[in-house]
C-alpha positions, 0 to 999 in steps of 0.5 A, spaced: 118 464 770 113 461 765 112 454 762 110 454 755 107 447 752 108 447 745 102 447 740 102 444 733 105 450 728 109 453 734 116 455 733 122 458 737 120 464 734 113 465 735 113 463 742 119 468 743 115 473 740 109 471 744 113 472 751 117 478 748 124 474 749 130 473 745 129 466 741 136 465 742 135 465 750 129 460 749 134 456 745 140 457 750 137 456 756 133 450 755 139 447 751 134 445 745 137 439 741 134 441 735 130 448 735 128 448 728 123 442 730 119 443 736 115 437 739 108 438 740 107 437 748 114 439 749 115 444 755 120 450 754 122 454 760 121 462 759 125 466 764 124 474 765 130 477 766 131 484 771 138 486 770 143 484 765 150 486 766 155 487 759 162 485 761 167 490 760 175 489 759 178 486 765 172 484 769 171 477 772 165 473 774 167 474 781 168 482 780 161 482 777 158 479 783 162 483 788 159 489 784 152 487 785 152 484 792 151 477 790 156 471 789 159 467 783 155 461 785 148 465 784 151 468 777 152 461 775 145 459 777 142 465 773 147 464 767 146 457 765 149 458 758 156 459 762 155 451 763 158 452 770 165 455 768 166 462 770 170 464 764 167 470 761 169 475 755 168 482 753 161 484 751 158 478 754 151 479 757 151 476 764 144 476 768 144 478 775 137 476 777 130 475 774 123 478 775 120 472 778 116 472 785 120 466 788 115 461 791 120 459 797 127 456 799 129 449 798 135 445 799 137 441 794 141 435 794 144 431 788 146 424 788 152 422 783 157 416 782 164 418 782 165 417 775 160 422 773 162 426 767 166 432 769 162 437 765 156 435 767 157 436 774 160 443 773 154 445 770 150 442 776 154 444 782 152 451 782 145 449 783 146 444 789 146 445 796 149 438 797 152 433 793 152 426 795 157 421 793 154 414 791 156 410 795 161 407 800 160 400 802 163 395 807 166 388 808 164 383 813 170 385 817 169 392 817 173 395 812 170 400 808 169 399 800 172 406 798 170 409 791 174 414 787 171 420 790 177 425 791 176 429 785 168 430 786 169 432 793 174 437 791 169 440 786 163 440 790 167 445 795 170 449 789 163 451 788 161 452 795 157 445 795 157 440 801 159 434 799 156 428 803 159 421 804 154 415 803 154 409 806 150 403 803 149 395 803 150 396 795 155 390 793 159 390 787 154 386 784 149 392 784 144 390 789 142 391 796 144 386 800 141 384 807 145 379 808 151 384 809 146 388 813 145 382 818 152 381 819 152 388 821 146 389 825 147 382 829 155 384 831 156 390 835 163 389 835 163 390 827 159 396 828 164 399 832 169 398 827 165 401 821 163 407 825 170 408 827 172 407 820 166 412 817 168 418 822 176 417 820 174 417 813 169 423 813 175 427 816 180 424 812 176 426 805 174 433 807 166 430 807 161 435 810 157 429 813 154 422 812 148 419 809 145 412 810 142 408 805 140 400 808 135 397 803 131 391 804 133 390 811 130 384 814 123 386 819 126 382 824 132 387 825 128 393 825 130 395 832 137 393 831 137 397 824 134 403 828 139 402 834 145 402 829 143 409 826 143 411 833 150 409 834 152 412 828 149 418 828 151 420 836 158 418 834 158 422 827 154 428 830 159 428 836 165 429 831 161 435 827 158 431 822 150 431 820 147 425 818 141 423 813 138 417 812 134 414 806 127 412 807 123 407 803 116 411 800 111 408 806 104 411 806 103 407 813 106 405 819 105 398 818 106 397 810 108 390 808 114 388 804 121 387 805 123 394 802 118 398 808 118 394 814 125 395 817 124 403 816 121 406 822 119 413 820 118 416 827 124 413 831 129 414 825 126 421 824 127 423 831 134 420 831 137 423 824 138 430 822 134 429 816 131 424 812 130 422 804 124 420 802 125 415 796 119 418 792 120 415 785 120 408 782 113 407 782 114 406 774 121 402 774 124 397 770 119 391 771 113 395 772 107 396 768 108 403 764 107 408 769 110 415 771 116 414 775 114 419 780 106 420 780 104 426 784 099 423 788 103 417 790 108 422 792 104 426 796 101 420 800 108 418 802 109 425 804 103 426 808 104 420 812 111 422 813 109 428 816 105 425 821 111 422 824 117 426 822 118 434 822 117 437 816 124 441 817 127 434 816 124 432 810 127 432 803 123 429 798 126 425 792 125 427 785 127 423 779 131 425 773 130 420 768 124 416 765 123 409 762 121 406 755 117 400 756 116 395 750 108 393 749 104 389 750 107 389 757 108 382 760 109 381 767 115 378 769 118 378 761 117 386 760 123 390 761 123 397 760 130 401 759 132 408 763 132 414 759 134 421 760 128 426 760 132 430 754 133 423 750 125 422 751 123 428 747 128 427 742 125 420 741 118 423 740 121 428 735 124 422 731 118 418 731 113 424 730 108 423 736 105 428 741 107 428 748 101 428 752 100 429 760 097 425 765 093 430 769 093 425 776 100 423 775 102 430 773 107 427 768 108 427 761 108 420 756 107 418 749 107 412 745 111 410 738 112 405 734 119 403 732 122 401 725 121 393 727 114 394 728 115 394 736 110 399 740 113 403 746 110 407 751 115 412 755 114 416 761 119 421 763 119 428 767 119 435 764 118 442 766 111 441 768 112 435 772 118 438 776 114 444 778 109 440 781 114 436 785 117 443 787 111 446 789 109 440 793 115 440 797 114 448 798 106 447 800 108 442 805 114 446 808 119 440 807 126 441 808 128 441 800 129 436 795 133 430 793 135 429 786 136 422 784 140 422 780 144 428 777 149 423 772 145 426 766 144 434 766 137 436 765 137 443 764 129 444 765 130 441 772 134 447 774 131 452 770 125 451 774 128 450 781 132 457 780 127 461 776 122 460 782 125 458 788 131 460 792 136 455 793 139 455 799 147 455 800 151 453 806 157 456 809 162 451 807 169 452 809 
């Protein structure tokens, strides 16, 4: 695998000649929206194929997988042009494997709302170890707020992906409620009810496991939150379900702030089967323009986590989006809009601006002026920033990565992950 950054005057065809690959493969693999008009600074993932099979009459993806000693899921990963659909036709080239030297193994966890576009989900599932459904809530009386998740649970299992139920304090208004967490954490009887309801739901819905995401828990409830995690984990584990916990991105044990103080890294890390470090949102809706997940800040969180939690329990968060800020930034007034990584490149193309790369944040950005004269600054993710994050997870020997979120398909994320890493699968029954 090679990541190429487009220089002035280059085209898909000159780049293809440079690397000795068909231009159609670059176009298909990267899902280029306008292959005739590349953006200076845009990244392209170049894959080198080791074995290619030409489909013969009567063959299926399953039969081809059997012939080569691999799996249908692996073939779907290696052939993004199939868009997650195992249907093939006579004469079609199917990539069996790449020539890349793999850099390590990773588990991948993708987070999705139940209303995710099904085509997007099918394209993504071959690359996932886990699919986490966001999110179950609960009422003050202990009833679960249940999303419409039956179909995506079934789809996850169809693709050999472990579906994970998430329990959070997110309300229907879209905010994390510490009033709700207080009601739960100060009421042992309510905890018992919710634990029982969660276990019953895990069984009834055919989930693989559970994740917990309580944010903005009051500092004075730190020990109570840890104890609830302990109770839930012991009950879930006894029923055969692993438990993960989302952790705010801390760089020290005593980091101040409502988001951080109740998240006890060593205690929660000792209890849970795994944790998610929410290493994103440095750049966010109300922040000054900056990278969503600057690699130096991500590494600082990981380094602290490793002093408290075993590496094999840590999933590092990876954002799958960017932001577009109006300029000048005015504290308390400016509001950035979320933008997909693909849309960011399209925006740079529209306004004929060059994409730059910040060497410290290891993230791409650009500036443009819209038709109404408004200046903007955009930060997003591309192949190089994704590679930097996956390299970090590997060099730190982490369990894997967790993608927030998979609602918008970003082909380069999966080209990089599958082109240089072995994505681990679980024996899903």
